[in-house]
C-alpha positions, 0 to 999 in steps of 0.5 A: 549457495546451499547456506543461502537457499537455507536463509531462504526457505527460513525467511519465507516460512517465517513471513507467511507463518506471520500473516494470518489473523492480523487485523483487529476489532475496532475500525476506525471512523475518520474525520470527514466521516464524522463530519458527514454524519453529524449533520445527518438526522440522529436517527438515520445515522446508522445506515451507512458508516465508513469505516477502515479495519485497523490492524494493532486495534486501539484500546477503548474503554468497553461500553454497553452492548447495544441491542436492535431494540435498544430506545434512542436518546438523544443526550446520552450520558457520556463516560469521558476518560483524560488518557489517550491508551489504554484510557483509565480511569474514566468517569461520568459527566453530563450530556456533553464530554468535556472539551476545555479550550480545544471543545471547536478547533480548526482542522488541523512517460518516457525519459531520456537516457545518456549513452552508456559508458565502461565501469568494467573490464572486458575479456569474457569468460567470468561470471559476472551477470551469473553472480548478480543474477544469483543474487538478484533471484534471493532478493526477487523472492524474498520480495515476493512473499513479501507481497503476498502477505502483505496482500493477505494481511490487507486482504484480510482487513474491511474497509467500507460501509456498516450498518450501526444502530445510531446508538452504537458507541463510537469512541473519538480521539481528540488532538489535545490527548482527550478521549470521549465516548457517546452513541452515533446518534448523539455526535455534534459539530462541536465534538466533531470539529475537536475529534481527529478520528473516532473508532467502532467494535464490532462487538459493541451492537448489531453490525451489517457490512453493507459493502466494501469500497472500492480501491484507495490508493492514497497512503503507503504502497508496496509491489512486486511487478514480473513480467519480459523485456528486451535485452540487447547482448554485445554481440549486436543480437536482440531477445527477450527475458526475465524482468521484475519491478520492486516498488515501495513508494506513496500515493499523494492522492488517488491519482498521483504516486511516487517510488523508489524502484530496484528493477532485475533482468536478465537472459541467455546470450548466444554462447550459452551465458548471462546477461544480467541488467539492475537498474536503481531509481524513481518512478512517478505514477498517473491514473486519471483514468477510472471505469468500474474496477479498471483504471488507465494511466502512466509511469514514469521511471528515471533511474541509473543501470548496470549492465554486465554480460558472460561469455563474450568478448570484450564484455564486462560491466557497463553504466548509464542512465536509464528512462523508462514509461508507457502505459499503465493499468489496474484491476480492483480485487480489493479496497488495499488490492490491484493487479498492476499491468505496463507496457512501455519503452526503455532508453538505455546504453543507446538503444532502446528496448521494450517490456512488459510487466504484470503482479500486484499492487498493495496499498 
C-alpha cells in the first residue's frame, strides 16, 4: 500500500506540473467562419471573428505586422508556400493564390436490468470488497487529477470572438496541402472553398478579445462525477454510500453524446465491513434545453455490474446487468468546461436504488 501511495503521489505531481503554459499563440478559424467572413464587406470583416486557440501552434510563415494605421488594400500581394508544416521556400505571386485544380472544390433514461447472479462464494470474513475499494480509490484519484489538469489546460485557451484589423494576416491551409497567407480583407469565395481552415496570430496585428463563446459540447469529452448512491446489504438494509463515475466519450452535436464509463460505489455494512459495487458500460446524454448558462437534459446508462460484500454470511461477489438513468443539468463556466449534476434511479441485482452526482465535464 505504501508503494502504491508513492507511485500515485509521483503521478499527481507530474500531472499538475505539466498543466500550465500549454496554449499556443495561434488561433484557428474554422471553414464555416471563413465562409461567413468572405460574405461580408472587406472593410468590416475584422469587427468580430470567431477563433479557437490552439494547443500546439501551427507553424506559419511570419507576415509583416499590421498596425491600426495600416491602409486597407483590397487586392494585396499574397505569399504562398507549397509545404504544409513547417512552410518553407515561400515566394510572392500575383494578387491571388495559385490554387491549381483545387480552386473551387466542395467541402469536402432509466434502463432495464436483469437479476443478480452469484459469481463468487460466500462465507464472510474475506476482504474482497475492501481490496477492490482500495484499488478504485487509486483509480479515482488519478481520474480526478486528470480532469483537473485537462480543465486547467482547456480553461486557459480562448475560444470566442476577437476584433481584428481588416488587413490582419490570415494563414490558410488547403485540402491539397498548399498554404496561403493573405489579409483578412482579401478573402473571397473561391479561396475559402479551397481552404480547409485558417490560422491567425495575435502578434501580427491589433487584437482585442470581445467575448468568450458559450459552452461547446461537440467533440471529445471527459468528466468525473462524485456523489452518493444507495446500496443494499446482504442483510436487507439499504443505506447511502459514496459513488464516483468516470466518463470518456464524444458529443456528436450540441445535444447528443455517447460515452464509455466506469462507476464505483461503496459503504460500510452493519458489521463495519465494506460493500463495494463496480459497473462498466455505455452512457447516452441528451441535452435539448439551454437557457443562458444553464442546460437541462437526460442521461441513461447500460452496464455490467459486480458487487462484493465482506463480513456477513452468504456474501461474496454477485453480478448483474444494470440500467440507470435520470435528469441532468449543466452550468456553463467556460467554453470548454461545465459543472454537471444529475439525479437518477438504478435497477440492478433485482433491486432499485438511487443516485445523485456532481462533477466536472471538459469538452
